[in-house]
N, C-alpha and C positions, 0 to 999 in steps of 0.2 A: 642261409637258404636263399635259393632262387626263388623268383615271383612264381615260375611254374611249379614248384615244388608247394609253395603255400597254396596255390589254387587248387591244386590235386588233393592236398591235405584238408582244405576246407570243403571241397567236394564230398570227400569221403565221410569227414565227420556229419555233414549234414545228411548224407544218405543213412549213416549208422543211426544217428539220433531219430530220424523217421522210421527206424526199422527196415528200411528198404534196400540195405547195402547187399549187393552180389558181386561177384566177379564178372568181368566181360572179357572174354577171349577173342582174338580174331585169328583164324587158321586160313593163312595165305597159302593156297593149293599151287604148289610149283613141282609136282610130281611127274608131269607130262614130258614126253620125249620130243614133241613136236615134228612128228613124222610127216604130217601133211605139208609142212613148210619146204619139204625136199631136201637136198643134200646141204645141211648147214653143220658147221663143226660144233655147236652147242645146241642144247634145247632153246626153244624161242623166248622163254622167261629170261634167259641170260644174254641175249642179244640186245645191243644198244638201241635205245629210243632217243634220238638226240644224244645227249653224252652222258647216259647213264643207262644200266641195264633196265629193262622193262619192270622186273620185279621190284626195284628200288623204287621207281615211281609209285607203285603200289603200295609198298610197306610206308612211305612216306605218308600217304594220306591217312593210314590207321595211326601213325605215331602222331600226327596232328591231333587227333580226337582224345581229348582227356578223359573220356569215358571208358576207353578200352585199355584194360589193366594189362595185358600180356598179349604178346603178338607171337604166333608160331609159323616158321616158314617150313613146310613140309615139301621136302625135296628129295629127288633120287639119292640113294646112300653115296654114290661116286661123286656127287656134286655138293655133298655137305661142307666140305672143307672149303671149297671155292664159294660157297654161299656165305659162310662164316666171313672169309676173308672180304668178299665185296662188301659185306654189311659194314665190316669195320672201316673199310675204305671211305665209304660214304657216311661214316660217322653217324650209323644208327645207335640208338640207345640200348646197348646190349644188356642193360638190366631189365628192359621190358620184352626184348626180342630173343627168340630161342629157335635154333635150327633142329628140325625133327626129321627123322628118316621117314620118306613117303612109302607108300604101297605101290603094288603092281596096278591098282583100279583107282579110281576116284573114291570110291567106298572105303577101301582098305587105309588110302590115304588119311582120310577123315578120321577113321578108327584110330590109327596110328596117333594122330594129334590129340583125340579124347584120351586116349590111354596114357600119354605123356603128362596132360593136365592131371589126371586122376593121380599118378604116381608121384607127381611133384609138388602139386599145389592142394589137391583134394578136389572133389566135385560134388557141389551142391546142387539140390534141386532147382534153386533160384539162380544158379549161374546161366550165364548167356554164352554161347559159343557161335561166333559169326563165321561163315566161310565164305571165302572169294578167291577167284581164280587169279594166279599172280600175272597172267598175261592180259589182264583187263584192268590197265592202269588209270583209267580214266573216271574211276569212282570217285565221288565227292563226297563232303561232309554231311549233306543233307540226305544222302542215300544211306550211309552208315548210321546217322541218327534215327532216320525213319526205320531202318531194321531193328536198332534197340528198342526204340519206342514201341514198335509194332509187336516184338517178342514180349515185351512186358505187359503188354494189353492182350494179346491172344495166344502167347504160349510159344508159337513159330510163325514165322513169314519167310517169304520168298520175294526177291527183287523181279520185277517185270517192267521192261522197258518197251514202249511201242516201237514196233519195227517199220522203217522206212525204206527196206530194200525193195527192190524191182524183182518179181518172181516170174520166170517164164516157164511156161509148160508147152510140151511138145504132144500132140495127139499120137504121133506114131513113133516118137522116140528118136527120130531123125531130122525132122524138119521142124522149124520154128516158125 
């Protein structure tokens, strides 16, 4: 057994003994086509950021979190094989990562992920489903843990990050 497996077993046993064990799923939403990006050869989640596709950076953050049991990549049907191949290329833990057909809308994509979970693993009231956009790779462990902890405490949470953008408003719609 590797140290990582032993740590996971210890965590699961401790949670189970306390009567607090639940499954934690992450749905990485990669269903968009990135039309606002202009004329690109593929959706933006598959474009390179540095030396890896954007969605791989995102998945890696969830793989690092030992509290997340299963990770679903919800993507367009025509990109499912590419997504699987790319995950394998970057050595994703395919026992924890699953590629699921996305929907035509964000809500349909989330629902497809939930349906996949229910059909393949069962879904209990105490389970947690985190959703995160594949094209937001700069998520960190604190945000993931805060979302899990907040959901355990309040039942549902959302991540809000203070905006530092400059907003410009034109009174007549033509001159700033």
